[in-house]
ROVEX-681294 format. One record per residue (C-alpha): residue number from 1; residue in one letter; z, x, y. Coordinates in steps of 0.001 Angstrom, whole numbers, plus 500000, padded with zeros to 6 digits. Layout:
N
<zator k="NUM" r="A" z="Z" x="X" y="Y"/>
...
***
This chain:
293
<zator k="1" r="M" z="377027" x="082131" y="051266"/>
<zator k="2" r="H" z="380021" x="084465" y="051702"/>
<zator k="3" r="V" z="378537" x="087761" y="052915"/>
<zator k="4" r="F" z="380142" x="091204" y="052934"/>
<zator k="5" r="I" z="378744" x="093402" y="055720"/>
<zator k="6" r="T" z="379238" x="097024" y="056713"/>
<zator k="7" r="G" z="378404" x="098262" y="060199"/>
<zator k="8" r="G" z="379176" x="094860" y="061670"/>
<zator k="9" r="T" z="380062" x="096057" y="065178"/>
<zator k="10" r="G" z="376960" x="098149" y="065906"/>
<zator k="11" r="T" z="373937" x="097119" y="067949"/>
<zator k="12" r="I" z="372310" x="095557" y="064885"/>
<zator k="13" r="G" z="375435" x="094615" y="062959"/>
<zator k="14" r="S" z="377059" x="092565" y="065704"/>
<zator k="15" r="A" z="373848" x="090556" y="066050"/>
<zator k="16" r="V" z="373667" x="090074" y="062264"/>
<zator k="17" r="V" z="377267" x="088808" y="062141"/>
<zator k="18" r="D" z="376495" x="086267" y="064863"/>
<zator k="19" r="E" z="373283" x="085197" y="063116"/>
<zator k="20" r="L" z="374974" x="084736" y="059733"/>
<zator k="21" r="L" z="377794" x="082673" y="061207"/>
<zator k="22" r="A" z="375359" x="080548" y="063210"/>
<zator k="23" r="G" z="373372" x="080004" y="060013"/>
<zator k="24" r="G" z="376373" x="078500" y="058222"/>
<zator k="25" r="H" z="377442" x="081553" y="056234"/>
<zator k="26" r="T" z="380911" x="083114" y="056198"/>
<zator k="27" r="V" z="381372" x="086832" y="056797"/>
<zator k="28" r="L" z="383719" x="089499" y="055477"/>
<zator k="29" r="A" z="383203" x="092659" y="057531"/>
<zator k="30" r="L" z="384317" x="096241" y="057008"/>
<zator k="31" r="A" z="386338" x="097554" y="059973"/>
<zator k="32" r="R" z="387543" x="101132" y="060350"/>
<zator k="33" r="S" z="389525" x="100670" y="063574"/>
<zator k="34" r="D" z="391724" x="098155" y="065372"/>
<zator k="35" r="A" z="389053" x="097714" y="068032"/>
<zator k="36" r="S" z="386375" x="096947" y="065428"/>
<zator k="37" r="A" z="388681" x="094540" y="063620"/>
<zator k="38" r="Q" z="389462" x="092701" y="066858"/>
<zator k="39" r="A" z="385774" x="092417" y="067781"/>
<zator k="40" r="L" z="384870" x="091066" y="064350"/>
<zator k="41" r="E" z="387702" x="088562" y="064293"/>
<zator k="42" r="S" z="386762" x="087385" y="067785"/>
<zator k="43" r="A" z="383214" x="086798" y="066542"/>
<zator k="44" r="G" z="384541" x="084648" y="063690"/>
<zator k="45" r="A" z="384403" x="087074" y="060764"/>
<zator k="46" r="K" z="387155" x="087978" y="058327"/>
<zator k="47" r="V" z="388045" x="091670" y="058201"/>
<zator k="48" r="L" z="388401" x="094180" y="055379"/>
<zator k="49" r="R" z="389925" x="097400" y="056691"/>
<zator k="50" r="G" z="388393" x="100674" y="055558"/>
<zator k="51" r="E" z="385578" x="103146" y="056102"/>
<zator k="52" r="L" z="382189" x="103600" y="054477"/>
<zator k="53" r="A" z="383628" x="106525" y="052511"/>
<zator k="54" r="D" z="386305" x="104252" y="050940"/>
<zator k="55" r="L" z="384320" x="103381" y="047830"/>
<zator k="56" r="D" z="387046" x="101289" y="046200"/>
<zator k="57" r="V" z="387256" x="099196" y="049365"/>
<zator k="58" r="L" z="383488" x="098697" y="049302"/>
<zator k="59" r="R" z="383612" x="097563" y="045687"/>
<zator k="60" r="S" z="386375" x="095125" y="046587"/>
<zator k="61" r="G" z="384319" x="093684" y="049432"/>
<zator k="62" r="A" z="381272" x="093287" y="047206"/>
<zator k="63" r="A" z="383343" x="091684" y="044465"/>
<zator k="64" r="Q" z="384521" x="089004" y="046910"/>
<zator k="65" r="S" z="381034" x="088205" y="048159"/>
<zator k="66" r="D" z="377954" x="086210" y="047287"/>
<zator k="67" r="G" z="375818" x="088907" y="048873"/>
<zator k="68" r="V" z="375989" x="092182" y="050805"/>
<zator k="69" r="I" z="374311" x="093600" y="053916"/>
<zator k="70" r="N" z="374780" x="097340" y="054414"/>
<zator k="71" r="L" z="374235" x="098571" y="057984"/>
<zator k="72" r="A" z="376844" x="101299" y="058438"/>
<zator k="73" r="F" z="375554" x="104808" y="059150"/>
<zator k="74" r="G" z="377047" x="107844" y="060862"/>
<zator k="75" r="R" z="376616" x="108248" y="064609"/>
<zator k="76" r="D" z="376553" x="112049" y="064867"/>
<zator k="77" r="Y" z="372894" x="113086" y="065185"/>
<zator k="78" r="S" z="373569" x="116445" y="066851"/>
<zator k="79" r="T" z="372669" x="118688" y="063905"/>
<zator k="80" r="Q" z="370820" x="118595" y="060601"/>
<zator k="81" r="D" z="374135" x="119032" y="058784"/>
<zator k="82" r="A" z="375668" x="116045" y="060582"/>
<zator k="83" r="V" z="372707" x="113836" y="059672"/>
<zator k="84" r="A" z="372845" x="115086" y="056069"/>
<zator k="85" r="R" z="376530" x="114140" y="055838"/>
<zator k="86" r="S" z="375765" x="110627" y="057060"/>
<zator k="87" r="V" z="372928" x="110289" y="054546"/>
<zator k="88" r="A" z="375186" x="111443" y="051686"/>
<zator k="89" r="E" z="377944" x="109047" y="052735"/>
<zator k="90" r="E" z="375535" x="106116" y="052865"/>
<zator k="91" r="S" z="374047" x="107052" y="049487"/>
<zator k="92" r="A" z="377483" x="107043" y="047844"/>
<zator k="93" r="A" z="378285" x="103701" y="049481"/>
<zator k="94" r="L" z="375066" x="102090" y="048245"/>
<zator k="95" r="T" z="375744" x="103345" y="044728"/>
<zator k="96" r="A" z="379264" x="101845" y="044785"/>
<zator k="97" r="L" z="378038" x="098510" y="046144"/>
<zator k="98" r="S" z="375195" x="098285" y="043635"/>
<zator k="99" r="Q" z="377509" x="099062" y="040713"/>
<zator k="100" r="E" z="379589" x="096037" y="041668"/>
<zator k="101" r="L" z="376541" x="093764" y="041966"/>
<zator k="102" r="I" z="374394" x="094851" y="038999"/>
<zator k="103" r="G" z="373905" x="092069" y="036471"/>
<zator k="104" r="S" z="374880" x="089299" y="038877"/>
<zator k="105" r="D" z="371538" x="088732" y="040669"/>
<zator k="106" r="R" z="373513" x="088652" y="043903"/>
<zator k="107" r="P" z="371586" x="090044" y="046897"/>
<zator k="108" r="I" z="372104" x="093301" y="048716"/>
<zator k="109" r="V" z="370068" x="093949" y="051861"/>
<zator k="110" r="M" z="369749" x="097533" y="053048"/>
<zator k="111" r="A" z="368495" x="099047" y="056271"/>
<zator k="112" r="S" z="365584" x="101437" y="055990"/>
<zator k="113" r="G" z="362854" x="102659" y="058317"/>
<zator k="114" r="T" z="359177" x="101942" y="058868"/>
<zator k="115" r="P" z="356951" x="104683" y="057428"/>
<zator k="116" r="P" z="354651" x="106822" y="059596"/>
<zator k="117" r="M" z="351078" x="106665" y="058282"/>
<zator k="118" r="P" z="348757" x="109288" y="059788"/>
<zator k="119" r="G" z="345867" x="107728" y="061632"/>
<zator k="120" r="R" z="346821" x="104083" y="061212"/>
<zator k="121" r="V" z="349441" x="101380" y="061591"/>
<zator k="122" r="S" z="351882" x="101205" y="058670"/>
<zator k="123" r="I" z="352346" x="098029" y="056636"/>
<zator k="124" r="E" z="354993" x="096710" y="054243"/>
<zator k="125" r="A" z="353127" x="097942" y="051152"/>
<zator k="126" r="D" z="353147" x="101557" y="052325"/>
<zator k="127" r="P" z="355560" x="103944" y="050592"/>
<zator k="128" r="L" z="358327" x="105649" y="052511"/>
<zator k="129" r="P" z="358281" x="109464" y="052701"/>
<zator k="130" r="A" z="361159" x="111042" y="050782"/>
<zator k="131" r="G" z="361232" x="114214" y="052899"/>
<zator k="132" r="G" z="362522" x="115013" y="056377"/>
<zator k="133" r="P" z="365993" x="114649" y="057919"/>
<zator k="134" r="V" z="366674" x="111250" y="056333"/>
<zator k="135" r="G" z="364723" x="111680" y="053100"/>
<zator k="136" r="G" z="367879" x="111226" y="051054"/>
<zator k="137" r="R" z="368353" x="107822" y="052619"/>
<zator k="138" r="I" z="364888" x="106768" y="051515"/>
<zator k="139" r="R" z="365527" x="107932" y="047956"/>
<zator k="140" r="S" z="368774" x="105933" y="047785"/>
<zator k="141" r="V" z="367137" x="102727" y="049028"/>
<zator k="142" r="T" z="364181" x="103151" y="046672"/>
<zator k="143" r="A" z="366514" x="103658" y="043713"/>
<zator k="144" r="L" z="368261" x="100349" y="044420"/>
<zator k="145" r="L" z="364981" x="098475" y="044860"/>
<zator k="146" r="D" z="364026" x="099649" y="041370"/>
<zator k="147" r="L" z="367120" x="098011" y="039834"/>
<zator k="148" r="A" z="365713" x="094467" y="039858"/>
<zator k="149" r="P" z="365315" x="094443" y="036016"/>
<zator k="150" r="R" z="369063" x="095095" y="035759"/>
<zator k="151" r="G" z="370014" x="091977" y="037688"/>
<zator k="152" r="L" z="370282" x="093439" y="041192"/>
<zator k="153" r="R" z="368501" x="091480" y="043924"/>
<zator k="154" r="A" z="368041" x="094415" y="046285"/>
<zator k="155" r="M" z="365794" x="094218" y="049355"/>
<zator k="156" r="A" z="365121" x="096559" y="052256"/>
<zator k="157" r="V" z="364617" x="095647" y="055887"/>
<zator k="158" r="R" z="362605" x="098461" y="057417"/>
<zator k="159" r="L" z="363703" x="098917" y="060989"/>
<zator k="160" r="P" z="361566" x="100538" y="063684"/>
<zator k="161" r="R" z="362740" x="103657" y="065463"/>
<zator k="162" r="T" z="364167" x="101560" y="068295"/>
<zator k="163" r="V" z="366317" x="098479" y="067746"/>
<zator k="164" r="H" z="367412" x="097534" y="071249"/>
<zator k="165" r="N" z="369626" x="095118" y="073135"/>
<zator k="166" r="E" z="370297" x="095141" y="076884"/>
<zator k="167" r="G" z="368468" x="098445" y="077272"/>
<zator k="168" r="Q" z="370509" x="100261" y="074650"/>
<zator k="169" r="G" z="369990" x="101393" y="071068"/>
<zator k="170" r="G" z="367642" x="103335" y="068824"/>
<zator k="171" r="F" z="365388" x="106234" y="069708"/>
<zator k="172" r="A" z="364774" x="104843" y="073195"/>
<zator k="173" r="G" z="368541" x="104926" y="073687"/>
<zator k="174" r="L" z="368580" x="108570" y="072574"/>
<zator k="175" r="L" z="365821" x="109301" y="075107"/>
<zator k="176" r="A" z="367987" x="107748" y="077812"/>
<zator k="177" r="D" z="371030" x="109738" y="076647"/>
<zator k="178" r="A" z="369001" x="112954" y="076761"/>
<zator k="179" r="A" z="367750" x="112053" y="080248"/>
<zator k="180" r="R" z="371296" x="111616" y="081527"/>
<zator k="181" r="R" z="372317" x="114893" y="079902"/>
<zator k="182" r="T" z="369398" x="117019" y="081124"/>
<zator k="183" r="G" z="368434" x="115319" y="084403"/>
<zator k="184" r="V" z="364883" x="114709" y="083153"/>
<zator k="185" r="A" z="363398" x="111634" y="081485"/>
<zator k="186" r="G" z="361553" x="113723" y="078943"/>
<zator k="187" r="Y" z="359221" x="113071" y="076050"/>
<zator k="188" r="P" z="357835" x="115447" y="073385"/>
<zator k="189" r="G" z="354143" x="116222" y="073154"/>
<zator k="190" r="D" z="351679" x="114398" y="075385"/>
<zator k="191" r="G" z="353650" x="111148" y="075156"/>
<zator k="192" r="T" z="350817" x="109101" y="073679"/>
<zator k="193" r="Q" z="352567" x="108809" y="070301"/>
<zator k="194" r="R" z="353654" x="105228" y="069620"/>
<zator k="195" r="W" z="357025" x="103899" y="068481"/>
<zator k="196" r="P" z="357515" x="100402" y="067078"/>
<zator k="197" r="A" z="360507" x="098424" y="068321"/>
<zator k="198" r="V" z="362462" x="095198" y="067868"/>
<zator k="199" r="H" z="365239" x="093389" y="069699"/>
<zator k="200" r="A" z="368496" x="093431" y="067713"/>
<zator k="201" r="R" z="368746" x="089635" y="067707"/>
<zator k="202" r="D" z="365251" x="089284" y="066267"/>
<zator k="203" r="A" z="366097" x="091866" y="063605"/>
<zator k="204" r="A" z="369246" x="089889" y="062786"/>
<zator k="205" r="V" z="367192" x="086787" y="062018"/>
<zator k="206" r="L" z="365106" x="088781" y="059550"/>
<zator k="207" r="F" z="368198" x="090148" y="057794"/>
<zator k="208" r="R" z="369378" x="086566" y="057291"/>
<zator k="209" r="L" z="365998" x="085387" y="056016"/>
<zator k="210" r="V" z="365734" x="088279" y="053565"/>
<zator k="211" r="L" z="369282" x="087703" y="052321"/>
<zator k="212" r="E" z="368602" x="084015" y="051769"/>
<zator k="213" r="S" z="365172" x="084026" y="050185"/>
<zator k="214" r="A" z="363374" x="087351" y="049661"/>
<zator k="215" r="P" z="362522" x="088405" y="046085"/>
<zator k="216" r="A" z="364207" x="091402" y="044469"/>
<zator k="217" r="G" z="362663" x="094809" y="045013"/>
<zator k="218" r="T" z="360832" x="093923" y="048231"/>
<zator k="219" r="A" z="360627" x="095619" y="051627"/>
<zator k="220" r="W" z="360082" x="093895" y="054979"/>
<zator k="221" r="H" z="359204" x="095100" y="058468"/>
<zator k="222" r="A" z="361444" x="094118" y="061390"/>
<zator k="223" r="V" z="358777" x="095004" y="063945"/>
<zator k="224" r="A" z="358194" x="093050" y="067140"/>
<zator k="225" r="D" z="356348" x="095685" y="069226"/>
<zator k="226" r="E" z="353743" x="097412" y="067080"/>
<zator k="227" r="G" z="353857" x="100600" y="069107"/>
<zator k="228" r="D" z="354880" x="101546" y="072655"/>
<zator k="229" r="A" z="353729" x="104916" y="073978"/>
<zator k="230" r="V" z="356722" x="107253" y="074312"/>
<zator k="231" r="R" z="355537" x="108281" y="077778"/>
<zator k="232" r="D" z="355699" x="104631" y="078869"/>
<zator k="233" r="I" z="359239" x="104370" y="077469"/>
<zator k="234" r="A" z="360270" x="107536" y="079317"/>
<zator k="235" r="T" z="358658" x="106245" y="082516"/>
<zator k="236" r="V" z="360840" x="103136" y="082554"/>
<zator k="237" r="I" z="363926" x="105232" y="081747"/>
<zator k="238" r="G" z="363113" x="107680" y="084543"/>
<zator k="239" r="R" z="362593" x="104923" y="087079"/>
<zator k="240" r="R" z="365813" x="103145" y="086121"/>
<zator k="241" r="L" z="367844" x="106372" y="086220"/>
<zator k="242" r="G" z="366106" x="107881" y="089244"/>
<zator k="243" r="L" z="364967" x="110939" y="087287"/>
<zator k="244" r="P" z="361662" x="112816" y="087015"/>
<zator k="245" r="V" z="359483" x="112057" y="083990"/>
<zator k="246" r="K" z="357759" x="114911" y="082164"/>
<zator k="247" r="E" z="357018" x="116541" y="078830"/>
<zator k="248" r="V" z="359871" x="118557" y="077310"/>
<zator k="249" r="A" z="360248" x="120639" y="074170"/>
<zator k="250" r="Q" z="361003" x="118565" y="071087"/>
<zator k="251" r="E" z="364026" x="120812" y="070437"/>
<zator k="252" r="V" z="365767" x="118955" y="073277"/>
<zator k="253" r="F" z="366160" x="116035" y="070879"/>
<zator k="254" r="G" z="367864" x="118000" y="068107"/>
<zator k="255" r="P" z="367102" x="117222" y="064452"/>
<zator k="256" r="F" z="365059" x="114163" y="065391"/>
<zator k="257" r="G" z="362654" x="116154" y="067570"/>
<zator k="258" r="P" z="359842" x="116299" y="064987"/>
<zator k="259" r="I" z="360184" x="112556" y="064333"/>
<zator k="260" r="F" z="360147" x="111852" y="068083"/>
<zator k="261" r="A" z="356822" x="113670" y="068321"/>
<zator k="262" r="M" z="355143" x="111585" y="065594"/>
<zator k="263" r="D" z="352747" x="108700" y="066107"/>
<zator k="264" r="Q" z="354253" x="105905" y="063989"/>
<zator k="265" r="P" z="353022" x="102395" y="064902"/>
<zator k="266" r="S" z="353887" x="099657" y="062422"/>
<zator k="267" r="S" z="352885" x="096082" y="061610"/>
<zator k="268" r="S" z="354989" x="093116" y="060484"/>
<zator k="269" r="A" z="352094" x="090749" y="059756"/>
<zator k="270" r="H" z="353038" x="090226" y="056106"/>
<zator k="271" r="T" z="356724" x="089725" y="056955"/>
<zator k="272" r="R" z="355862" x="087076" y="059533"/>
<zator k="273" r="D" z="353464" x="085256" y="057199"/>
<zator k="274" r="A" z="355663" x="085360" y="054090"/>
<zator k="275" r="L" z="359073" x="084660" y="055607"/>
<zator k="276" r="G" z="358152" x="082722" y="058747"/>
<zator k="277" r="W" z="359859" x="085321" y="060929"/>
<zator k="278" r="Q" z="358859" x="085144" y="064597"/>
<zator k="279" r="P" z="360406" x="087464" y="067212"/>
<zator k="280" r="T" z="361333" x="085650" y="070432"/>
<zator k="281" r="H" z="363452" x="088121" y="072417"/>
<zator k="282" r="P" z="362309" x="090602" y="075110"/>
<zator k="283" r="S" z="360053" x="093522" y="074248"/>
<zator k="284" r="L" z="361374" x="097079" y="074452"/>
<zator k="285" r="L" z="359778" x="097904" y="077804"/>
<zator k="286" r="A" z="361112" x="094677" y="079304"/>
<zator k="287" r="D" z="364572" x="095226" y="077836"/>
<zator k="288" r="L" z="364766" x="098795" y="079169"/>
<zator k="289" r="E" z="364850" x="097279" y="082651"/>
<zator k="290" r="N" z="368522" x="096571" y="081849"/>
<zator k="291" r="I" z="369372" x="100294" y="081839"/>
<zator k="292" r="Q" z="371977" x="100951" y="084501"/>
<zator k="293" r="P" z="371540" x="103979" y="086819"/>
***
């Protein structure tokens, strides 16, 4: 399969590119800079220059492909407005990609998030909340999943709040960034809230499996660790960085503060049973030992 991918140089995307190529697929990857283009070409992918906001370029990439994986998302999480701009940009990109694919039954795999379910572990059948800082993202993904009757094989891979590799990435990475910035390995609330997690290379395998075989309109959970207590995550970060560990106000974490404070464990039992997905890489707490002081 010839796959068009956006976000191919990020923590998840670079692992997905490697996984696709190792699985016998060819890859056309969107690159917005010379450095990204060089990294993608070195990995073995072909490059299409442009940004996520270049909708005509996205349509061109989709038109040349047998399937699409969309992973690109803005990296500015400092304010609500910045997050909202990234959500709007991604929504427009998904619309452009889907318009090119409708009626062809070609697959498009989108990144989404695992839903928080008060009082219990979330599962694949649970709906995603359409409110909050990234509610617009959820609405865009849901709209594409509903297009199966129009010949669009759209699927969502729901990622946990931390997708990690070598101690970096996801919400745990943002905790580490905040620790370096403030001098405290902090956590909101009492720290007993749980975050699910997955290694980027395990997530990459699931993206490939979903692309290859998942039915239209389905959602899958890329969850290896059902839920690590945030206080335990902060404890490893504090030890690795030589910083004190304590509760801090959720405002320290900007627009994601309320999400950081939520208990949000998640299961991938159905995903493992249905697709034969089996995570094999280090857990989050083990991988955080790679954080450099």
